[in-house]
C-alpha positions as CSV (number, residue, x, y, z in Angstrom):
1,M,0.0,0.0,0.0
2,K,3.1,2.2,0.1
3,N,2.5,3.5,-3.5
4,I,-1.1,4.2,-2.8
5,R,-0.2,6.3,0.3
6,I,2.4,8.3,-1.7
7,L,0.0,9.1,-4.5
8,L,-2.8,10.0,-2.1
9,A,-0.5,12.3,-0.1
10,A,0.7,14.0,-3.3
11,A,-2.9,14.6,-4.5
12,I,-3.8,16.2,-1.1
13,L,-0.8,18.4,-1.0
14,T,-0.9,19.6,-4.6
15,G,-4.7,19.6,-5.1
16,V,-4.2,17.5,-8.3
17,G,-7.2,15.2,-9.0
18,F,-7.2,11.8,-10.7
19,L,-9.0,10.9,-13.9
20,H,-10.9,7.7,-14.2
21,A,-9.0,4.9,-15.9
22,S,-11.4,2.5,-17.6
23,A,-10.8,-1.1,-16.5
24,T,-12.1,-3.9,-18.8
25,D,-10.3,-6.8,-17.1
26,P,-12.4,-9.0,-14.8
27,I,-11.8,-8.8,-11.1
28,P,-9.3,-11.5,-10.2
29,P,-10.7,-14.3,-8.1
30,I,-8.0,-14.0,-5.4
31,M,-8.9,-10.3,-4.8
32,G,-11.3,-9.7,-1.9
33,R,-11.9,-10.4,1.7
34,W,-10.9,-13.8,3.3
35,E,-11.7,-15.1,6.7
36,G,-11.0,-18.2,8.8
37,K,-9.0,-19.4,11.8
38,F,-5.7,-20.5,13.0
39,I,-5.4,-24.2,13.5
40,D,-3.6,-24.8,16.8
41,P,-0.8,-27.4,16.6
42,V,0.9,-26.4,19.7
43,K,-0.2,-26.2,23.3
44,E,0.8,-22.8,24.6
45,N,-1.1,-19.7,25.7
46,G,-0.1,-17.4,22.8
47,Y,-2.3,-14.6,21.4
48,M,-3.0,-16.5,18.2
49,Q,-4.2,-19.6,20.1
50,T,-6.5,-17.6,22.4
51,H,-7.7,-15.4,19.6
52,P,-7.9,-17.8,16.7
53,D,-9.9,-15.7,14.2
54,L,-7.9,-14.5,11.1
55,C,-9.0,-12.2,8.3
56,A,-7.2,-11.0,5.2
57,E,-7.7,-8.4,2.4
58,V,-6.1,-9.0,-1.0
59,V,-6.1,-5.8,-3.0
60,A,-5.2,-5.8,-6.7
61,L,-2.8,-3.1,-7.7
62,G,-2.8,-3.7,-11.5
63,G,-1.1,-6.4,-13.5
64,D,0.0,-9.2,-11.3
65,K,0.7,-6.9,-8.3
66,Y,-1.2,-7.2,-5.0
67,H,-1.2,-5.9,-1.5
68,V,-2.1,-8.3,1.3
69,R,-3.1,-7.5,4.9
70,L,-3.6,-10.0,7.7
71,F,-5.4,-9.1,10.9
72,P,-7.8,-10.5,13.6
73,H,-11.2,-9.0,12.7
74,F,-13.1,-7.2,10.0
75,F,-14.9,-3.9,10.8
76,K,-12.6,-3.1,13.8
77,R,-9.6,-1.0,14.2
78,A,-7.6,-4.2,14.6
79,H,-3.9,-4.8,15.0
80,I,-2.3,-5.7,11.7
81,F,-0.5,-9.0,12.0
82,Q,1.4,-8.6,8.7
83,E,1.0,-6.7,5.4
84,F,3.1,-7.0,2.3
85,D,3.2,-6.5,-1.5
86,A,3.1,-9.6,-3.6
87,T,3.3,-10.7,-7.2
88,A,1.0,-13.4,-8.6
89,T,2.2,-16.1,-11.0
90,D,-0.4,-18.0,-13.0
91,G,-3.1,-16.4,-10.8
92,K,-1.6,-17.6,-7.5
93,I,0.4,-15.8,-4.8
94,V,3.1,-17.7,-2.9
95,F,4.5,-15.7,0.0
96,N,7.1,-16.0,2.7
97,Q,7.1,-12.7,4.7
98,A,8.5,-12.1,8.2
99,G,7.3,-15.4,9.8
100,W,4.3,-15.8,7.5
101,K,4.2,-18.1,4.5
102,G,1.5,-19.7,2.4
103,E,-0.4,-19.6,-0.9
104,I,-3.4,-17.6,-2.2
105,A,-5.2,-19.3,-5.0
106,P,-8.8,-19.1,-6.4
107,G,-10.9,-20.6,-3.6
108,S,-8.0,-21.3,-1.3
109,F,-5.9,-19.2,1.2
110,T,-3.7,-21.4,3.4
111,G,-0.4,-21.0,5.2
112,E,1.3,-20.9,8.6
113,A,2.6,-18.3,11.0
114,F,5.5,-18.9,13.4
115,A,3.9,-17.5,16.5
116,D,6.8,-18.3,18.8
117,G,9.5,-18.1,16.2
118,K,9.8,-21.8,15.6
119,N,6.5,-23.7,16.0
120,P,4.2,-23.2,13.0
121,L,0.6,-22.2,13.5
122,K,-1.4,-23.2,10.5
123,F,-4.3,-21.3,9.1
124,S,-7.0,-21.7,6.4
125,L,-9.2,-19.0,5.1
126,K,-12.2,-18.9,2.7
127,K,-13.6,-16.0,0.7
128,S,-16.0,-13.9,2.7
129,D,-19.7,-14.0,1.7
130,Y,-20.7,-11.0,3.8
131,V,-23.7,-9.1,2.5
132,S,-25.0,-5.9,4.2
133,P,-28.1,-6.6,6.4
134,T,-29.9,-3.7,4.6
135,M,-29.1,-4.8,1.1
136,G,-32.2,-4.7,-1.1
137,V,-34.5,-3.4,1.7
138,K,-37.7,-2.1,0.3
139,P,-39.0,1.4,0.9
140,P,-41.3,1.4,3.9
141,E,-44.8,2.8,3.7
142,G,-44.7,6.6,3.3
143,A,-41.2,6.6,1.8
144,K,-40.3,8.8,-1.1
145,V,-38.6,6.8,-3.8
146,L,-35.8,8.7,-5.5
147,F,-34.6,5.9,-7.8
148,D,-36.1,2.5,-8.4
149,G,-34.7,1.8,-11.8
150,K,-37.5,3.3,-13.8
151,D,-36.7,7.0,-14.4
152,L,-34.9,10.1,-13.1
153,D,-38.0,12.1,-12.5
154,A,-36.9,12.9,-9.0
155,W,-33.6,14.4,-10.1
156,Q,-32.1,17.3,-12.0
157,S,-28.6,18.3,-12.9
158,K,-26.6,20.4,-10.4
159,T,-27.0,23.3,-12.7
160,G,-30.8,22.9,-13.0
161,G,-31.2,21.1,-16.3
162,P,-32.4,17.5,-16.7
163,A,-30.5,14.7,-15.1
164,N,-29.0,12.6,-17.9
165,W,-27.1,9.8,-16.2
166,P,-27.7,6.5,-17.9
167,I,-30.0,3.8,-16.5
168,L,-28.5,0.3,-17.0
169,D,-30.6,-2.9,-17.2
170,H,-33.7,-1.0,-16.0
171,S,-32.3,-1.0,-12.5
172,I,-28.9,0.7,-12.1
173,L,-28.0,4.4,-12.2
174,E,-24.5,5.0,-13.5
175,V,-22.5,8.2,-13.0
176,A,-21.9,9.8,-16.4
177,P,-18.5,11.6,-16.0
178,R,-18.6,15.0,-17.5
179,A,-14.9,14.9,-18.0
180,K,-15.5,12.6,-21.0
181,N,-18.2,14.7,-22.6
182,A,-19.1,18.2,-21.7
183,D,-22.7,17.7,-22.9
184,V,-23.5,15.0,-20.4
185,G,-22.9,14.0,-16.8
186,G,-22.1,16.3,-13.9
187,S,-23.4,15.9,-10.4
188,I,-27.2,15.5,-10.0
189,R,-29.4,16.5,-7.1
190,T,-33.0,15.9,-6.1
191,K,-35.7,18.4,-7.1
192,D,-37.2,18.2,-3.6
193,Q,-35.6,19.7,-0.5
194,F,-35.1,17.8,2.7
195,G,-34.5,18.6,6.4
196,D,-34.5,15.8,8.9
197,V,-34.3,12.6,6.8
198,R,-33.5,9.0,6.7
199,L,-31.7,8.0,3.5
200,H,-31.1,4.5,2.1
201,L,-29.0,3.9,-1.1
202,E,-26.9,1.1,-2.6
203,F,-23.8,1.6,-4.6
204,Q,-21.2,-0.4,-6.5
205,L,-17.7,0.7,-7.1
206,P,-15.8,0.1,-10.4
207,Y,-12.7,-2.0,-10.6
208,E,-9.8,0.4,-11.3
209,P,-6.7,-1.5,-10.3
210,E,-4.2,0.9,-12.0
211,M,-5.5,3.8,-9.9
212,S,-5.0,4.6,-6.2
213,G,-6.2,6.8,-3.4
214,Q,-8.8,9.3,-4.6
215,G,-8.5,7.8,-8.1
216,R,-10.5,4.7,-7.3
217,G,-14.3,4.7,-7.6
218,N,-14.7,8.3,-6.4
219,S,-18.2,9.8,-5.8
220,G,-20.1,11.2,-2.9
221,V,-23.5,11.5,-1.3
222,F,-24.3,15.1,-0.2
223,L,-27.0,15.9,2.4
224,Q,-28.5,19.4,1.7
225,A,-25.9,19.6,-1.1
226,L,-23.4,20.7,1.6
227,Y,-22.5,17.7,3.8
228,E,-20.7,14.9,2.0
229,V,-20.6,11.3,3.0
230,Q,-17.7,10.0,0.9
231,V,-18.1,7.2,-1.7
232,L,-14.7,5.7,-2.7
233,D,-13.0,2.4,-3.3
234,S,-11.3,2.3,0.0
235,F,-11.0,-1.5,0.2
236,G,-7.7,-2.3,1.9
237,L,-7.1,1.2,3.1
238,E,-6.9,2.5,6.7
239,G,-10.2,4.5,7.0
240,M,-9.1,8.1,6.8
241,W,-11.0,11.4,6.6
242,N,-11.3,11.2,2.8
243,E,-12.2,7.5,2.4
244,C,-15.4,5.6,2.2
245,G,-17.6,6.2,5.2
246,A,-15.9,9.5,6.1
247,L,-17.6,12.9,6.4
248,Y,-15.3,14.4,3.9
249,H,-12.6,16.7,5.5
250,T,-14.5,16.4,8.7
251,A,-14.5,13.0,10.4
252,P,-12.9,9.7,9.4
253,P,-15.1,6.5,9.7
254,K,-14.9,4.7,13.0
255,V,-13.8,1.6,11.0
256,N,-13.2,0.8,7.4
257,A,-16.3,-1.1,6.4
258,C,-15.8,-0.7,2.6
259,L,-16.2,-3.9,0.6
260,P,-14.2,-4.7,-2.6
261,P,-15.1,-3.1,-5.9
262,G,-17.8,-4.9,-7.9
263,E,-19.7,-5.8,-4.7
264,W,-22.9,-3.9,-3.9
265,Q,-22.7,-1.9,-0.7
266,T,-25.2,0.1,1.4
267,Y,-25.4,3.5,3.1
268,D,-28.1,4.1,5.7
269,I,-28.0,7.7,6.9
270,L,-29.8,9.5,9.6
271,F,-29.6,13.3,9.1
272,R,-30.9,15.8,11.6
273,A,-31.0,19.3,10.1
274,A,-29.9,22.4,12.0
275,R,-32.1,24.0,14.6
276,F,-32.6,27.8,14.7
277,N,-33.3,30.5,17.3
278,P,-36.3,32.8,16.8
279,D,-33.9,35.4,15.3
280,G,-32.7,33.0,12.7
281,T,-29.3,32.2,14.2
282,V,-28.2,28.6,14.5
283,S,-29.0,27.0,17.9
284,E,-27.8,23.5,16.9
285,F,-25.7,22.4,14.0
286,P,-26.8,19.5,11.8
287,R,-25.9,16.0,13.0
288,I,-25.5,12.8,11.2
289,T,-25.3,9.0,11.9
290,V,-24.1,6.7,9.1
291,R,-24.0,3.0,8.7
292,L,-21.9,1.6,5.8
293,N,-22.8,-2.0,5.0
294,G,-24.7,-2.2,8.3
295,V,-21.6,-1.1,10.3
296,L,-21.7,2.1,12.4
297,V,-19.1,4.4,10.9
298,Q,-20.4,7.8,12.1
299,Y,-22.3,8.3,15.3
300,N,-24.2,11.6,16.0
301,E,-21.5,13.7,14.5
302,D,-21.9,17.5,14.5
303,L,-21.5,19.3,11.2
304,P,-20.5,22.8,12.2
305,D,-19.6,23.7,8.6
306,S,-20.1,22.3,5.1
307,T,-17.7,19.6,4.2
308,L,-17.0,21.6,1.1
309,T,-15.2,24.3,3.2
310,A,-14.3,22.5,6.4
311,T,-10.5,22.8,5.7
312,S,-10.4,25.7,3.3
313,T,-10.1,29.4,3.9
314,Q,-13.5,30.1,2.4
315,K,-16.1,31.7,4.6
316,P,-18.6,29.3,6.2
317,M,-21.6,28.7,4.0
318,P,-25.1,29.6,5.3
319,V,-26.8,26.8,7.2
320,P,-30.0,25.9,5.5
321,K,-33.2,24.5,7.0
322,E,-33.7,22.2,3.9
323,G,-31.7,21.3,0.9
324,P,-31.4,18.6,-1.9
325,I,-29.7,15.3,-1.8
326,E,-26.8,15.2,-4.3
327,L,-24.9,12.5,-6.0
328,Q,-21.4,13.5,-7.1
329,D,-19.8,13.1,-10.5
330,H,-16.1,12.7,-9.8
331,S,-15.2,11.2,-13.2
332,H,-15.8,7.6,-12.2
333,P,-18.6,5.3,-13.3
334,V,-20.0,4.5,-9.9
335,H,-23.4,2.7,-9.8
336,Y,-26.3,3.5,-7.6
337,R,-29.7,1.8,-7.0
338,N,-32.6,1.5,-4.6
339,I,-32.5,5.1,-3.3
340,W,-35.3,6.3,-1.0
341,V,-35.9,8.6,1.9
342,T,-38.3,8.8,4.8
343,P,-38.9,11.7,7.2
344,L,-36.8,11.4,10.3
345,A,-39.7,11.1,12.8
346,D,-39.4,11.7,16.5
347,S,-38.9,8.0,17.2
348,A,-36.2,7.7,14.5
349,A,-34.6,11.0,15.6
350,A,-33.9,9.4,19.0
351,L,-31.6,7.0,17.3
352,I,-29.3,9.8,16.4
353,E,-29.0,10.7,20.0
354,K,-28.2,7.3,21.4
355,K,-26.9,3.9,20.1
């Protein structure tokens, strides 16, 4: 991941963006999330014996290059046992890195770790079949459907014209990058304005192995067109302030819950709009709680300023009572589906104030 970090840091420091690189190759079968256990061949009270769970992320970097991370648990800020770059030969990775050795092949990830320096601790992993618990959830009664695959009647372009993103297979909304054609694409936003709201949407990130950092599957979901929940292929990254699940420039996700590209993922967002004094001044800033793939990544976070200006020298933007929901065109063909909202009623609003 060293190269990814270097490119990301350079982009942040220079303000240079990344352009989407179209990837036509299929996602390699060894890429993804793996999970399993250590198989204890020795009788000692070591950490790996008392905590036998083992997880891995195998991230494609383009060509035959990969990055591998081994750690105890998904969806936690867990200690990293080992991470390393690797090269595949004939679709397999054979590794021997600092006390860890094994083989990663389609359908199989086996090896051993030398927990005490000499006695091998074998392990066996299988591909994770995790699916978000809210995947495919239907809009409840009273919900406003923003996209169900039929049309874009609920949307307009950011500049006020018609929304012209393509609808694929009568079910999927694809970001149409304006960088490719000035006559199409651009960010889109809802025609309706929203205050307190519960938002559900599903997204799928493109496979862009040659890119890195902000150049992989970049988009964003904006509440009131001001407060961005980042959409990014952050699989295998550390969960920083500009990665998937982050409130951009404002708060990193509690954990990195981003799945690999090509897999459908979910956002479930509770947004409580600002509250105002009788004279119009803000008495309470907006607050937001976010679940990414069912995992709590933001809890009751204050939004004292737009994420657009949170780290800039611009003056703070006016705090609105209502605003549109916006999906960002960031020059990547991200997919969206099953988008709907419900009012954040008093009972649901309580969820934003306590776990």
